[in-house]
LODREN-304543 format. One line per 2 residues: number of its first residue (from 1); their letters; for each residue x, y, z of C-alpha. Coordinates in steps of 0.2 Angstrom, whole numbers, plus 5000, padded with zeros to 4 digits. Example, Ala and Ser with C-alpha at 12.3 -4.5 7.8 and 13.67 -1.06 7.14 Angstrom:
1	as	5062:4978:5039 ~ 5068:4995:5036;
// end
This chain:
1	mi	5010:5002:4863 ~ 5013:5020:4870;
3	kv	5022:5031:4858 ~ 5035:5043:4866;
5	gi	5044:5058:4861 ~ 5058:5066:4871;
7	lg	5064:5084:4870 ~ 5081:5087:4877;
9	as	5087:5068:4876 ~ 5105:5072:4877;
11	gy	5106:5078:4895 ~ 5107:5066:4910;
13	ag	5089:5066:4913 ~ 5084:5063:4895;
15	ae	5097:5049:4894 ~ 5090:5041:4910;
17	lv	5072:5042:4902 ~ 5079:5033:4887;
19	rl	5087:5020:4898 ~ 5072:5016:4908;
21	lv	5060:5016:4893 ~ 5070:5007:4880;
23	qr	5069:4991:4890 ~ 5050:4991:4890;
25	qd	5040:4981:4877 ~ 5025:4993:4878;
27	ie	5035:5008:4873 ~ 5040:5015:4856;
29	lv	5053:5029:4856 ~ 5047:5039:4841;
31	fv	5060:5053:4843 ~ 5074:5058:4854;
33	hs	5078:5076:4852 ~ 5095:5086:4852;
35	nn	5099:5100:4840 ~ 5117:5099:4846;
37	ya	5119:5081:4841 ~ 5107:5080:4826;
39	da	5108:5063:4817 ~ 5122:5056:4828;
41	af	5118:5039:4836 ~ 5111:5041:4854;
43	ss	5124:5028:4859 ~ 5138:5038:4852;
45	ry	5135:5050:4867 ~ 5130:5037:4879;
47	ph	5140:5021:4875 ~ 5132:5011:4889;
49	lk	5117:5009:4877 ~ 5127:5003:4862;
51	ai	5117:4990:4853 ~ 5103:4993:4864;
53	fd	5097:5010:4858 ~ 5107:5016:4842;
55	kg	5093:5028:4835 ~ 5099:5045:4830;
57	fs	5095:5061:4838 ~ 5082:5072:4829;
59	ai	5084:5090:4827 ~ 5067:5098:4830;
61	ei	5062:5116:4830 ~ 5051:5119:4846;
63	ee	5037:5126:4835 ~ 5038:5111:4824;
65	td	5022:5100:4826 ~ 5023:5086:4813;
67	lf	5032:5074:4825 ~ 5020:5077:4839;
69	dq	5006:5070:4828 ~ 5015:5053:4830;
71	id	5016:5052:4849 ~ 5005:5049:4864;
73	vl	5016:5057:4877 ~ 5030:5070:4876;
75	fc	5043:5071:4889 ~ 5052:5088:4890;
77	al	5069:5087:4898 ~ 5075:5104:4892;
79	ph	5081:5119:4903 ~ 5067:5130:4910;
81	aa	5058:5141:4897 ~ 5065:5132:4883;
83	sq	5050:5121:4879 ~ 5035:5131:4885;
85	la	5028:5133:4867 ~ 5031:5115:4863;
87	vk	5021:5110:4879 ~ 5007:5121:4874;
89	ta	5006:5114:4856 ~ 5006:5096:4863;
91	vn	4993:5100:4876 ~ 4982:5108:4863;
93	kg	4984:5092:4852 ~ 4978:5081:4866;
95	ik	4995:5074:4869 ~ 5000:5070:4887;
97	vi	5015:5080:4893 ~ 5027:5077:4907;
99	dl	5038:5092:4909 ~ 5054:5089:4919;
101	sa	5059:5108:4919 ~ 5053:5120:4932;
103	df	5041:5129:4920 ~ 5025:5122:4927;
105	rl	5029:5119:4945 ~ 5025:5136:4952;
107	sd	5007:5142:4951 ~ 5011:5160:4952;
109	pd	5019:5167:4936 ~ 5026:5182:4946;
111	vy	5035:5170:4958 ~ 5042:5160:4943;
113	ek	5048:5176:4935 ~ 5056:5182:4951;
115	wy	5066:5166:4954 ~ 5070:5161:4936;
117	qt	5073:5179:4929 ~ 5062:5176:4914;
119	kh	5044:5179:4908 ~ 5032:5164:4908;
121	ev	5025:5163:4890 ~ 5011:5151:4893;
123	td	5003:5156:4909 ~ 4986:5149:4904;
125	ll	4993:5132:4906 ~ 4998:5134:4924;
127	ek	4981:5130:4932 ~ 4980:5115:4922;
129	av	4997:5108:4927 ~ 4997:5095:4941;
131	yg	5013:5094:4953 ~ 5018:5076:4949;
133	lp	5023:5069:4966 ~ 5013:5052:4966;
135	ei	5013:5049:4984 ~ 5003:5065:4987;
137	nr	4994:5069:4970 ~ 4991:5052:4963;
139	qa	4972:5055:4959 ~ 4975:5072:4951;
141	iq	4989:5065:4941 ~ 4977:5052:4934;
143	et	4965:5066:4928 ~ 4977:5078:4919;
145	nl	4987:5079:4903 ~ 5000:5090:4910;
147	ia	5012:5085:4923 ~ 5025:5096:4931;
149	np	5038:5084:4936 ~ 5045:5089:4953;
151	gc	5063:5095:4956 ~ 5076:5083:4964;
153	yp	5079:5093:4980 ~ 5060:5096:4982;
155	ts	5056:5078:4980 ~ 5067:5073:4995;
157	vi	5062:5087:5006 ~ 5043:5086:5003;
159	lg	5043:5067:5005 ~ 5053:5069:5021;
161	ly	5040:5081:5028 ~ 5024:5076:5021;
163	pl	5018:5064:5035 ~ 5022:5077:5049;
165	lk	5014:5092:5040 ~ 4999:5082:5034;
167	ag	4995:5077:5052 ~ 4995:5095:5057;
169	yk	5012:5095:5066 ~ 5019:5111:5058;
171	pk	5032:5119:5069 ~ 5031:5137:5074;
173	qt	5049:5139:5070 ~ 5058:5139:5053;
175	ii	5061:5122:5046 ~ 5079:5119:5041;
177	sd	5084:5108:5026 ~ 5102:5104:5024;
179	sk	5103:5096:5007 ~ 5117:5088:4997;
181	sg	5118:5083:4979 ~ 5130:5074:4968;
183	ls	5138:5082:4953 ~ 5126:5075:4940;
185	ga	5113:5087:4947 ~ 5122:5101:4939;
187	gr	5119:5094:4922 ~ 5131:5090:4907;
189	gl	5136:5108:4904 ~ 5154:5112:4906;
191	kd	5156:5122:4922 ~ 5172:5128:4931;
193	gn	5167:5122:4948 ~ 5162:5105:4941;
195	lf	5179:5100:4935 ~ 5186:5085:4943;
197	vq	5201:5094:4951 ~ 5190:5107:4959;
199	at	5175:5096:4964 ~ 5184:5081:4971;
201	et	5189:5080:4989 ~ 5179:5095:4994;
203	iq	5161:5100:4999 ~ 5153:5117:4996;
205	py	5137:5126:4998 ~ 5130:5135:4984;
207	av	5115:5147:4980 ~ 5113:5150:4998;
209	gt	5097:5158:5001 ~ 5094:5160:4983;
211	hr	5091:5142:4976 ~ 5077:5141:4964;
213	ht	5070:5126:4972 ~ 5065:5136:4987;
215	pe	5048:5143:4981 ~ 5044:5126:4974;
217	iv	5046:5117:4991 ~ 5038:5131:5001;
219	eq	5022:5131:4989 ~ 5020:5112:4991;
221	lt	5023:5112:5010 ~ 5011:5126:5012;
223	ai	4998:5116:5002 ~ 5000:5101:5013;
225	sq	4999:5110:5029 ~ 4986:5122:5024;
227	ed	4995:5137:5031 ~ 5011:5146:5028;
229	vs	5027:5137:5030 ~ 5044:5145:5034;
231	lm	5059:5135:5027 ~ 5078:5138:5027;
233	fv	5085:5128:5012 ~ 5104:5126:5009;
235	ph	5110:5115:4996 ~ 5128:5108:4995;
237	lv	5138:5100:4981 ~ 5147:5084:4985;
239	pm	5160:5074:4975 ~ 5149:5060:4970;
241	qr	5141:5056:4954 ~ 5123:5055:4959;
243	gi	5112:5055:4974 ~ 5103:5068:4985;
245	ls	5103:5068:5004 ~ 5092:5080:5014;
247	ti	5093:5081:5033 ~ 5078:5091:5039;
249	yv	5077:5099:5056 ~ 5059:5102:5063;
251	hn	5056:5109:5081 ~ 5046:5097:5090;
253	dh	5033:5109:5097 ~ 5021:5094:5100;
255	hl	5034:5084:5110 ~ 5031:5069:5099;
257	sy	5041:5053:5104 ~ 5051:5043:5092;
259	dd	5038:5029:5092 ~ 5025:5042:5088;
261	id	5034:5048:5073 ~ 5039:5031:5067;
263	kl	5021:5025:5068 ~ 5015:5041:5058;
265	yk	5027:5039:5044 ~ 5025:5020:5042;
267	et	5006:5022:5042 ~ 5007:5037:5029;
269	yq	5018:5028:5017 ~ 5011:5010:5020;
271	ge	5008:5003:5002 ~ 5019:5016:4993;
273	pf	5030:5006:4982 ~ 5045:5018:4982;
275	vr	5046:5025:4999 ~ 5055:5015:5012;
277	vl	5054:5021:5030 ~ 5069:5014:5040;
279	nq	5069:5007:5057 ~ 5076:5015:5072;
281	ge	5095:5016:5072 ~ 5096:5013:5053;
283	tp	5104:5027:5043 ~ 5099:5032:5025;
285	tt	5113:5032:5013 ~ 5113:5038:4994;
287	ka	5121:5022:4989 ~ 5106:5012:4995;
289	vs	5095:5020:4982 ~ 5107:5023:4968;
291	gs	5100:5019:4951 ~ 5083:5016:4958;
293	ny	5066:5025:4960 ~ 5066:5023:4979;
295	cd	5066:5036:4993 ~ 5073:5031:5009;
297	ig	5068:5040:5025 ~ 5076:5039:5042;
299	la	5069:5047:5058 ~ 5077:5053:5075;
301	vd	5072:5064:5089 ~ 5085:5074:5098;
303	et	5078:5076:5115 ~ 5092:5089:5121;
305	tn	5086:5102:5108 ~ 5068:5095:5106;
307	ti	5071:5093:5087 ~ 5064:5080:5075;
309	ii	5077:5075:5063 ~ 5072:5068:5046;
311	ta	5084:5061:5033 ~ 5078:5058:5015;
313	vi	5089:5051:5001 ~ 5085:5048:4983;
315	dn	5094:5046:4967 ~ 5093:5064:4959;
317	li	5092:5057:4941 ~ 5079:5043:4945;
319	kg	5066:5048:4959 ~ 5072:5065:4957;
321	as	5069:5066:4938 ~ 5067:5053:4925;
323	gq	5061:5038:4936 ~ 5047:5049:4944;
325	av	5043:5055:4926 ~ 5040:5037:4921;
327	qn	5030:5034:4937 ~ 5019:5048:4932;
329	mn	5017:5042:4914 ~ 5012:5025:4921;
331	ii	4999:5033:4931 ~ 4991:5044:4918;
333	fg	4990:5029:4906 ~ 4982:5018:4919;
335	ld	4996:5006:4921 ~ 5004:4999:4937;
337	et	5015:5013:4942 ~ 5030:5002:4946;
339	tg	5031:4996:4928 ~ 5049:4998:4922;
341	lt	5054:5004:4939 ~ 5057:4989:4949;
343	qa	5075:4987:4947 ~ 5085:4986:4963;
345	pi	5097:4999:4968 ~ 5115:4997:4963;
347	wp	5128:4991:4976 ~ 5142:4995:4979;
// end
């Protein structure tokens, strides 16, 4: 029995963690944390889990450690900088930690401070953290106690580009990623732009040139290609509940044919349980991965502009957050990594 604690369980990512874990017979949810909803039943905030998980939220001071002694793994689903001290305490106690915030995704604390406008308080842990993208770092994940769970946009972009860059096909020109996310990616907080009357029937870019996921994507792509990567990343908010679609444009410097690219991607992801490379003419759609841990990838070559076009779709709350976190947990405990994640996507 794996004993689990969740910090920040009242947000969408925390709630999806609960939904995925409560169905398993090998998991005990010791505590689900929320200071704002202390003692309220979890199902009072998330009624879809009524009579399935009615345990109350626990109010926990981040420096408090007594509850940590009762768990084997800690999921941190709080905003960046909010759980750094808790992570350090847990790691020092030998507890496995999977952090869904951005706190341990960037190896350079100066880069973190520049993009997140706050000082990193536990820089000594940065070199111990493993970037938790199983398709790339599975072996390293098995050997660590601290997982930096990837961001939602980065998961789609990195999986979309990994086979190409790993094979040495890095373009000389800037890679462009035009990415779109559903409203749940903005979290549960009340924001003017997320109100129904303002978010519906429209699409808008945001954080153009300044989105915090940019350095995360660039760091990982640079590590894959073993040389600097230039990326233009532009996110958009679209009026749907969940899902991410990234359309990625790569100049075809090596004049690869569609068959070349199709073969490369299918060979790279052969055996990967959650990556589906579509056939020629098939178009990825967020609906086809909704509620699941899948990433679907579509490929095309525009011969007129000599451009490789890669489209990757994920559910931002599952493969882009909680599902990937559970996949990482399965790996670090030596379980079949698909455990608890084999549910089919929801359609329609």
